[in-house]
C-alpha positions in Angstrom: -9.4 0.9 14.6 -9.0 4.8 15.2 -8.3 5.6 18.9 -9.1 8.9 20.0 -8.8 10.5 23.0 -11.4 9.2 24.9 -11.0 5.2 23.6 -8.9 2.7 25.2 -5.3 2.1 24.0 -4.4 -0.1 21.2 -4.6 -0.1 17.5 -5.9 -3.1 15.7 -6.1 -5.1 12.3 -8.6 -4.8 9.7 -10.6 -8.0 10.9 -11.6 -5.8 14.1 -15.4 -5.1 13.0 -14.8 -1.8 15.1 -11.4 -1.0 13.2 -2.7 4.9 -2.1 -0.2 7.0 -4.2 2.8 8.2 -2.0 2.4 11.8 -0.8 6.5 12.1 -1.1 8.8 14.1 1.3 10.4 17.3 -0.6 12.5 18.0 2.4 16.4 16.9 2.7 16.5 16.5 6.3 19.4 17.2 8.7 20.4 14.7 11.3 18.4 15.0 14.6 19.9 17.5 17.2 17.4 17.1 20.3 15.7 13.8 19.6 18.6 11.6 19.9 21.6 11.1 17.5 21.8 9.8 14.4 23.8 9.1 11.3 21.8 10.8 9.1 17.4 11.3 8.1 15.6 8.1 9.4 12.9 7.6 7.0 9.4 6.8 7.9 7.9 8.1 4.8 7.3 5.0 2.9 8.7 5.6 0.3 10.8 2.3 -0.1 10.5 -1.0 1.7 14.0 -0.4 2.9 15.3 -3.8 1.6 18.6 -2.4 0.5 20.7 -5.0 2.3 18.1 -7.7 0.6 18.9 -6.0 -2.8 22.5 -6.7 -2.8 22.3 -9.6 -2.1 20.0 -10.4 -4.9 22.5 -8.5 -7.2 25.3 -10.7 -6.0 23.1 -13.6 -7.1 22.0 -12.3 -10.5 25.8 -11.8 -11.5 26.8 -15.4 -10.3 23.6 -16.5 -12.5 25.1 -14.5 -15.7 28.6 -15.9 -15.1 27.1 -19.3 -15.2 25.1 -18.4 -18.1 27.5 -16.4 -19.9 24.9 -13.9 -21.0 22.4 -11.3 -18.9 19.0 -13.0 -17.6 16.4 -11.8 -20.5 12.9 -10.0 -19.2 11.4 -13.7 -19.4 14.2 -15.2 -17.3 13.2 -13.0 -14.4 9.6 -12.4 -15.1 8.4 -15.8 -15.2 9.9 -16.9 -12.0 8.6 -14.0 -10.0 5.2 -14.2 -11.3 5.0 -17.7 -10.2 6.3 -16.6 -6.5 4.0 -13.9 -6.3 1.0 -16.0 -7.8 2.0 -18.6 -5.0 1.6 -16.5 -1.7 -1.6 -14.4 -3.6 -5.3 -15.4 -3.8 -4.2 -15.0 -7.9 -3.5 -17.4 -10.6 -2.1 -14.8 -13.1 0.4 -12.5 -12.5 1.5 -9.2 -15.4 3.7 -7.0 -14.5 3.9 -3.2 -15.9 6.4 -0.3 -16.0 4.3 2.0 -14.3 1.3 2.2 -11.6 -0.9 4.0 -14.6 -0.2 1.6 -17.2 -1.2 -1.2 -14.5 -4.1 0.5 -13.8 -5.2 0.8 -17.8 -3.8 -2.9 -18.0 -6.2 -4.3 -15.1 -9.4 -2.2 -16.3 -8.9 -3.4 -19.9 -8.9 -7.1 -18.6 -12.1 -6.7 -16.7 -13.6 -4.9 -19.6 -12.5 -7.8 -22.3 -13.5 -10.3 -19.7 -17.2 -9.1 -19.7 -17.2 -8.6 -23.5 -16.0 -12.3 -24.0 -18.8 -13.9 -21.7 -21.3 -11.9 -23.2 -21.4 -8.7 -21.3 -19.6 -6.2 -23.6 -21.9 -3.2 -21.9 -20.5 -3.6 -18.7 -17.2 -1.2 -18.6 -18.2 0.8 -15.9 -16.0 0.7 -12.9 -17.1 2.2 -9.5 -14.5 3.5 -6.8 -15.4 3.3 -3.5 -13.4 6.2 -2.2 -14.9 6.7 1.2 -15.8 10.3 2.6 -12.9 11.9 2.2 -11.4 10.7 -0.6 -11.9 13.2 -3.1 -11.0 13.6 -6.8 -7.6 12.0 -5.9 -9.7 9.0 -5.1 -9.0 7.7 -8.4 -5.9 5.4 -9.2 -3.7 6.7 -11.6 -3.8 6.5 -14.8 -7.8 6.6 -14.8 -8.2 10.1 -14.5 -9.4 10.8 -17.8 -12.0 7.6 -18.4 -15.3 8.3 -18.6 -16.6 5.4 -17.3 -15.5 5.4 -13.8 -17.6 6.5 -11.1 -16.1 7.9 -8.2 -18.2 7.1 -5.1 -17.5 9.5 -1.7 -19.1 7.4 0.9 -19.1 4.0 1.9 -22.8 3.6 2.2 -23.9 0.2 0.9 -27.3 1.4 -0.4 -25.3 4.1 -2.4 -23.0 2.1 -3.7 -26.3 -0.5 -4.9 -27.7 2.4 -6.5 -24.8 3.2 -8.9 -24.5 -0.5 -10.1 -26.7 -1.0 -13.6 -26.3 -3.2 -16.4 -23.3 -1.4 -17.3 -21.2 -1.8 -14.0 -18.1 -4.0 -14.5 -16.6 -4.0 -11.3 -16.0 -2.3 -7.9 -12.7 -1.2 -6.6 -11.8 -0.1 -3.2 -8.2 0.7 -1.2 -7.5 -1.6 2.4 -5.5 0.9 3.5 -6.5 4.9 2.3 -3.7 6.8 2.4 -4.3 9.5 -0.2 -6.4 12.3 1.4 -6.3 10.9 5.0 -5.8 7.7 6.3 -8.1 5.3 7.0 -7.8 0.8 7.6 -11.3 0.0 6.0 -13.0 -2.6 8.3 -13.5 -6.1 7.1 -17.0 -5.6 7.3 -17.3 -3.8 4.2 -15.0 -5.6 2.2 -17.0 -8.6 2.9 -20.2 -6.4 2.1 -18.7 -5.5 -1.0 -17.5 -9.1 -1.8 -21.0 -10.0 -1.6 -22.6 -7.5 -3.5 -19.7 -8.4 -6.2 -20.9 -11.7 -6.1 -24.5 -10.7 -6.4 -24.7 -8.8 -9.6 -21.8 -10.4 -11.2 -18.7 -7.7 -11.2 -15.3 -8.4 -10.4 -14.0 -7.0 -7.0 -10.7 -4.6 -7.5 -8.3 -4.3 -4.6 -5.9 -1.2 -4.9 -2.9 -2.1 -2.6 -0.5 0.4 -4.0 0.5 1.7 -1.3 0.1 -1.4 1.8 0.9 -4.1 -0.1 4.4 -6.1 0.2 4.4 -6.9 3.4 3.6 -3.4 4.9 0.4 -3.9 6.8 2.2 -6.9 8.7 1.1 -9.7 6.0 2.3 -10.0 2.5 -1.2 -8.4 1.5 -3.2 -5.9 3.8 -6.6 -7.8 2.8 -5.4 -11.2 4.5 -5.8 -9.4 7.8 -9.5 -9.9 6.6 -9.8 -12.8 4.7 -11.8 -11.4 2.0 -9.7 -11.9 -1.7 -10.5 -9.7 -4.7 -10.5 -10.8 -8.0 -8.0 -8.4 -9.7 -5.4 -6.6 -7.3 -2.6 -4.1 -8.1 0.3 -3.8 -6.4 3.2 -1.5 -6.2 6.7 -2.1 -5.4 9.0 0.8 -5.0 12.8 1.3 -4.5 13.9 4.9 -4.3 17.2 3.9 -6.6 15.5 1.8 -9.5 12.2 1.9 -11.5 9.0 0.8 -10.1 7.3 -2.4 -10.2 3.5 -2.3 -11.0 2.0 -6.0 -10.5 -1.6 -6.9 -11.4 -3.0 -10.1 -9.9 -5.8 -12.1 -11.0 -7.9 -14.9 -10.7 -8.0 -17.3 -13.8 -11.5 -16.5 -14.5 -10.3 -12.7 -14.9 -7.7 -13.8 -16.5 -9.6 -14.7 -19.6 -9.3 -10.9 -20.6 -5.9 -9.9 -20.1 -4.5 -8.6 -23.4 -1.8 -11.0 -24.7 1.7 -8.4 -24.1 1.8 -5.9 -21.4 4.7 -3.5 -21.8 8.0 -4.5 -21.3 9.2 -3.8 -17.7 13.1 -2.9 -17.1 15.3 -5.5 -15.6 16.5 -3.3 -12.5 12.5 -3.2 -11.7 12.6 -6.7 -12.1 15.5 -7.5 -10.3 14.3 -5.3 -7.0 11.0 -7.1 -7.1 12.3 -10.5 -7.1 14.9 -9.2 -4.0 11.6 -7.8 -2.3 9.3 -11.0 -2.9 12.6 -13.6 -1.5 13.0 -11.5 1.6 9.3 -11.5 2.6 9.0 -15.0 2.0 12.1 -15.8 4.0 11.5 -17.8 7.1 10.4 -14.8 9.7 10.8 -11.7 7.9 7.2 -11.0 8.4 7.1 -12.1 11.9 10.0 -10.3 13.0 8.1 -6.6 11.0 5.1 -7.7 12.8 7.0 -7.3 15.8 8.7 -4.2 15.0 5.2 -3.1 14.3 3.9 -3.8 17.8 6.7 -1.6 19.4 5.9 1.1 16.9 2.4 0.8 18.1 3.1 0.7 21.6 5.4 3.8 21.4 3.0 5.7 19.7 0.6 4.9 22.0 2.5 6.4 24.7 3.3 9.0 23.1 -0.4 9.6 22.0 -1.4 9.9 25.4 1.5 12.1 26.5 0.9 14.7 24.0 -3.1 15.0 23.7 -3.0 18.4 22.7 -0.6 17.5 19.7 -2.6 14.7 18.4 -6.5 13.6 18.3 -6.3 10.2 17.1 -4.3 7.2 16.2 -4.9 4.9 13.9 -2.7 2.1 11.8 -2.2 -1.8 10.5 1.5 -3.2 10.7 4.5 -0.9 10.0 1.4 1.7 9.0 0.5 4.0 11.2 -0.5 7.6 11.7 -1.4 10.3 13.8 -4.4 12.5 13.4 -3.5 16.2 14.0 -5.9 19.1 15.0 -5.5 20.5 11.8 -3.3 19.7 8.2 -0.5 17.8 9.1 1.7 19.6 6.8 3.5 21.6 8.8 4.4 18.8 11.7 5.7 16.9 8.8 8.2 19.8 7.8 9.3 20.4 11.1 9.9 16.7 12.1 11.8 16.8 8.4 14.2 19.6 9.5 14.9 17.4 13.0 15.8 13.8 10.8 12.3 12.5 10.4 10.6 11.7 7.1 6.9 11.2 7.5 4.2 11.9 5.2 1.6 14.4 5.4 -2.3 12.8 4.7 -4.7 15.6 5.1 -4.5 15.9 9.0 -2.8 12.5 9.8 0.6 12.2 10.0 1.7 9.0 8.2 4.6 6.6 10.0 5.7 4.1 7.2 8.9 2.8 8.2 10.9 0.3 5.9 10.0 -3.3 6.7 13.9 -4.3 8.0 13.6 -1.0 10.7 15.5 -1.5 13.8 13.7 -1.0 17.1 16.5 1.9 17.9 14.9 3.4 14.8 11.8 3.6 16.2 12.7 4.8 19.6 14.8 7.5 18.0 11.8 8.6 15.7 9.4 8.9 18.2 11.8 10.6 20.7 12.1 13.3 17.5 8.5 13.6 17.2 8.1 14.1 21.2 10.7 16.7 20.9 9.2 18.9 18.8 5.8 18.5 20.2 7.7 19.9 23.4 9.3 22.4 21.9 6.0 23.9 20.4 3.7 23.5 24.0 
């Protein structure tokens, strides 16, 4: 839900009927001067899940396993149990790991096209990407820009979508939380409508959770808030000091089309992914993250009503919150970075995506920094 200056307070989850690749900050932030003392920059840019302690513990487990076995675990030793864990807490039956987001998308689309070919519909190769009104050219997933059979639909109008569907269409793709050219939590009713359309025309429904998966929404997957499941999903786990782990999750039906051998993934990425999944599955972890998200919402809501001239709207879900600026958010992002707070500029929205283990003190310090910067400009 989007809170504007004239609406009642409180953000809401995706199931409320009224309710992408990262633009990484390039600044090296200095410690904050006016908004509260901190040891270093506070990272609310979403550049990683913020699970460094869990990564360290997992690394120790890997060392112990290596000593016990007498050799280093192979990629299969790491990937097979991790795939089983992810499948157990997702809609899917099969999980594939790729070394990059681009490769994951190419693999996912090839899986869908091969599936249609296997069931006697070889002409079905087109992918319709529902990017919304503000999606623009950046609405396409990385790796698919040069694919002539990928169609970008810059509207959520169901009639426009139906017009685009023909006997060559293979799938519909949508991002449950859009962060590329703005910030929008897609309403659950829209996902439900797309699910119905996909079922009616025999298409695959594909979700892009590269930015909103792995716990950022307060659930393991953002679409879980709506109860509307896809057939194929791409999710991305980023860690600053390790390679990204791109994940393709599919139903058993769609897995029939999966190419036999995806590209090999580095062991460091698999170990990092295992640590993240273990943390998210540990008792009470997501509940604590959700509690932190409520605190962040409440603090931002107070700020929003206090600084009406600085922000025009507040939107978000879980630990993905956005303040809309009257103009482009990049100047505000740069000023905050100078004061020790790393955020993300998404068009007119200032994104605040802290790590999942964020402390309440970090939330309070971040909001204080924003308030301090706003105060200087009024």
